[in-house]
C-alpha positions, 0 to 999 in steps of 0.5 A, spaced: 733 197 410 734 189 407 738 185 412 742 179 411 738 177 417 731 174 417 727 175 423 734 175 427 737 170 424 743 169 419 743 166 413 747 159 412 754 158 411 752 153 404 746 157 401 753 163 401 757 158 399 752 157 393 751 165 391 759 165 390 758 160 385 753 162 382 755 169 381 758 172 374 762 178 375 762 180 367 755 179 367 753 184 373 758 189 370 756 189 364 749 191 367 752 198 370 758 199 365 759 199 358 765 193 357 768 192 352 771 185 350 779 184 348 780 176 348 779 174 355 778 181 359 773 186 360 774 193 359 771 199 361 771 206 364 771 206 371 765 208 375 769 210 381 773 216 378 772 220 372 777 218 365 776 217 358 781 211 357 779 205 360 783 202 365 777 198 368 778 191 367 775 184 369 777 178 367 772 172 364 772 166 369 774 172 374 770 174 381 775 181 382 775 187 378 781 192 378 782 199 376 789 200 373 788 209 374 784 209 381 787 203 384 779 199 386 779 194 387 773 188 389 768 183 388 761 183 386 759 185 394 764 191 393 762 193 386 755 194 389 756 198 396 762 202 392 757 204 386 749 203 388 751 205 395 749 199 397 749 196 404 753 189 405 746 186 406 742 189 401 748 188 396 748 180 398 741 179 396 741 183 390 746 179 387 742 173 390 736 175 387 739 177 380 742 169 380 736 166 383 739 163 390 735 162 395 738 165 401 737 159 407 737 160 414 742 157 418 742 151 422 739 152 429 735 159 427 729 159 428 724 161 422 719 167 425 713 168 420 714 169 411 721 171 408 722 177 405 722 174 399 716 171 400 712 178 402 715 182 396 713 176 391 706 177 394 706 185 393 709 184 386 702 179 385 698 184 385 701 190 383 700 186 376 693 185 378 692 192 378 696 194 372 692 189 368 685 192 371 688 199 369 690 198 362 684 192 361 677 193 364 672 198 363 672 201 369 680 202 369 680 205 363 676 212 366 682 212 370 687 212 365 682 218 361 684 221 368 692 220 366 691 222 360 688 229 361 694 229 366 699 230 361 702 222 362 701 216 356 700 210 356 708 209 356 709 213 362 703 207 364 707 201 363 714 204 365 712 206 371 707 200 373 701 204 375 694 201 377 688 201 378 684 197 385 676 195 382 671 198 386 668 192 387 673 190 394 672 183 394 674 182 387 683 183 388 682 178 394 679 173 390 684 173 384 689 173 389 686 167 392 686 164 385 694 165 385 695 161 392 696 167 396 690 168 402 687 173 406 693 173 412 698 174 407 695 179 404 692 183 410 700 181 413 702 187 407 698 191 407 693 190 402 686 188 405 683 190 411 677 185 414 678 181 408 677 187 402 681 191 398 684 197 401 684 201 396 678 200 391 676 206 386 683 208 386 689 209 382 695 206 384 703 208 384 707 202 387 712 204 391 719 200 390 725 199 396 732 201 393 732 195 389 726 196 385 722 192 388 714 193 389 714 194 397 707 197 397 702 203 393 700 209 393 693 209 392 691 216 389 683 218 389 680 221 382 673 221 383 670 225 388 665 220 390 671 215 393 671 215 400 678 217 404 683 222 403 686 224 397 691 219 398 692 212 402 699 209 402 699 202 405 700 202 412 707 199 417 709 193 414 714 188 415 716 191 408 713 198 408 716 203 413 713 211 411 718 213 416 724 211 411 722 210 404 724 215 398 718 215 392 723 213 385 729 212 389 730 206 386 730 210 379 734 216 381 739 212 387 744 211 382 745 218 379 744 221 386 750 216 389 755 219 383 752 226 383 752 226 391 746 231 391 739 229 390 731 233 388 726 232 392 718 234 389 712 233 393 708 228 390 709 221 386 706 224 379 711 229 380 717 225 382 716 219 376 714 226 371 721 228 373 724 221 373 721 221 365 724 227 363 731 226 365 732 229 372 733 221 375 736 225 381 729 225 384 726 223 390 719 224 394 716 223 401 711 218 403 705 223 404 705 230 406 711 229 411 719 228 410 722 227 415 729 226 421 729 218 416 729 219 409 735 224 410 739 220 413 738 214 407 739 220 403 746 221 407 747 214 407 748 215 400 753 221 400 749 227 398 752 233 399 747 238 396 740 238 396 734 242 391 727 243 394 723 243 388 716 245 392 710 248 390 710 255 389 704 257 393 705 258 401 704 252 403 709 249 399 715 255 401 713 253 409 714 246 407 721 248 404 723 251 410 722 245 414 725 240 410 731 244 409 733 245 416 733 237 417 739 237 412 741 243 414 741 240 421 746 235 419 751 240 415 748 238 408 748 245 403 740 246 401 738 250 396 730 251 394 728 253 386 723 258 386 716 257 383 711 261 381 705 260 385 701 255 383 706 252 379 710 246 381 715 241 377 710 237 374 706 244 371 712 246 368 714 241 364 708 240 362 707 247 359 715 250 358 718 244 358 725 240 361 729 247 359 725 251 363 726 247 369 733 246 368 733 253 369 729 254 375 733 248 378 740 253 376 736 259 379 734 256 386 737 260 392 741 258 398 737 256 403 738 262 408 736 267 403 730 263 402 728 262 409 730 270 410 726 273 404 720 269 406 721 271 414 721 278 411 715 278 407 714 285 405 715 289 411 720 294 412 727 293 415 726 297 421 732 295 427 726 292 432 724 287 425 731 285 424 731 284 432 725 279 430 729 275 425 735 275 429 731 272 433 727 267 429 732 264 425 738 265 429 735 261 434 734 255 428 740 255 426 743 254 433 738 248 432 743 245 428 748 239 430 754 242 425 758 247 430 762 249 424 754 250 420 752 254 426 759 259 426 759 260 418 751 260 417 751 266 423 755 269 419 752 270 413 745 271 417 748 278 419 751 279 412 744 278 409 741 283 415 746 288 413 748 287 420 755 287 423 758 281 425 759 283 432 752 283 434 751 276 433 759 273 435 757 272 442 752 266 439 757 264 435 760 257 437 768 257 435 769 254 429 772 247 429 777 243 426 773 236 427 766 234 430 765 227 431 757 225 431 754 219 435 750 214 431 746 209 433 749 202 429 752 197 431 759 200 431 757 207 432 755 205 439 762 204 442 765 209 438 768 213 444 771 206 446 779 207 443 780 200 443 775 198 438 776 204 435 783 201 433 781 194 432 776 196 427 782 201 423 786 195 423 780 190 420 778 194 415 786 195 412 785 187 411 778 186 408 783 189 403 790 188 404 794 184 399 798 178 401 804 182 402 800 186 407 797 180 410 803 177 411 806 183 415 800 183 420 801 175 421 808 176 423 807 182 428 801 180 431 796 175 434 789 173 436 790 175 443 792 183 441 785 184 440 780 186 446 774 185 442 771 178 441 769 180 434 774 183 431 780 177 434 775 173 432 775 176 424 782 177 425 783 169 426 780 168 420 785 171 416 791 168 419 789 162 420 788 157 415 787 160 407 785 166 408 777 168 405 777 170 396 773 175 397 767 178 402 762 173 400 766 167 403 767 172 409 761 172 410 760 165 409 765 163 415 762 167 420 757 164 424 754 169 429 749 174 427 755 180 431 759 177 426 756 179 420 753 185 423 760 187 425 763 186 418 756 190 414 759 196 419 766 195 418 764 196 410 761 203 410 767 207 412 772 207 406 778 207 406 784 210 401 787 204 398 793 208 396 795 208 403 794 200 405 801 200 407 802 206 411 795 204 414 796 198 417 803 198 419 801 205 424 795 201 427 799 194 428 804 198 431 799 202 436 796 195 437 803 193 439 804 198 444 797 197 447 799 190 449 807 192 450 803 198 455 799 194 459 803 188 459 807 193 463 802 194 468 800 188 470 808 187 472 808 193 476 801 192 478 805 184 481 811 187 484 806 191 488 803 186 492 805 183 499 807 176 500 812 176 494 817 171 496 824 174 494 825 170 488 818 171 485 820 179 485 826 178 482 823 174 477 818 179 475 823 184 476 827 182 470 822 181 466 819 188 467 826 190 465 827 186 459 820 189 457 822 196 458 829 196 454 826 192 448 819 196 445 815 192 440 818 193 433 814 192 427 817 187 422 816 188 415 820 184 412 
């Protein structure tokens, strides 16, 4: 994932301020929404709720948008985070790329090696070179004819920037040298090994990150004499982490986030063919495995349903069981499309067309019915066979992380096997009302710390608070009400002097790695802006009560100490009684 950190440093205030000045919010919004001008105001249908009459507006020269329908309000960063589900850091970097601002490291931050931007530029140059070789060389034309035979046309090749690596493994390094890109850098980004091209003789599918930048390649062998496996992917590099990358995500991210569902296929051609045919919520893993990290990337986009479109053979069905289990484990509902043996999405699109593929998707079966049918096979459901299936599938279900998912799935398993629920009841957990799962992020590591949770809640409200609500916070709290240093510093920024106008200005005023990471984490959890006043008052009240109780306990402890003079004891008792008789109240004037 892109990060506001470069080699464990942070971007300088000056470069973030330059970015703020360069951002044209109307231009940014216009690339994602159909904006209609009315005088100095631009209107569009809000991307954050369903509507037919435009209520989403931005005024020319303004740095904030507002929706009069749902209350959505924010700046360029808030829009990218909400609409594309980017992280705070990814939004900052995408804006910097779009408005041609170089994000420099803060003074005193030691730079170790090339920046992400420099590495990406190298891989992009290689992508251009390989694309040229496919279109304009004799040996590239052999690869092109192979693609045409697979039913892919020239528009497809150009749209997805497919390429070809010359058989001579010295040609690409020499071409890159002429562009001032030398061997050590080529090895760093996974283009060469031992000074020679890693992908020689292969058709290349560029691998993009979520922002559409080329970070690596998947090389497919199309001639038997080419050495090595059928596919050869870029090795692990500072840009390319195989376990996290989802092929096709940059083309599908927006629709996945909007519809909260995704289609998963097995290969690169399947993915691109689906996207071109209008199924632009399709992704694939890298290589044969689809792992936990890739599941997490989709969960970050808010997916609630996953459709697995794997090959109709036995290997495809077994893969569907494994991948489906990863999503069900996380509480995401899984459906499996059932294709005839020997068929895959690519063939169905070629032979039967998009409408028929859509029918297959709509007729997908739920994960549990699919697993039961697959495990059952053609064997009769004797009592012994039912017992075996209960053990096999039940063990899989009990390995899932969400107790409610386990409870309901075991009930469903009993129904599918025509068994009384009582048979499995001893294995069912109580259906919970709440499930909290610890994670590994900066905030989640402290998830069970109630002090930190309370302070984080207030800061989330304040990030988007209007002046009236910010005034309530300033009148009722001081930095001393906070026990977490990062939140104390954030609160000081909001209450002393002029509050930051937007998220980018706020980031530029945070001068430590921890503070910028904390800000990023705060923004990942959404709040209901319609309840802003209720939320702020409630958290202020809890913070005041916490400090009030703490001071009472401190006074009680001091009064119990030995060696106090009568005069000192009387002073402490008087303060204790006064404190006890005047619990804090939130002023909302």
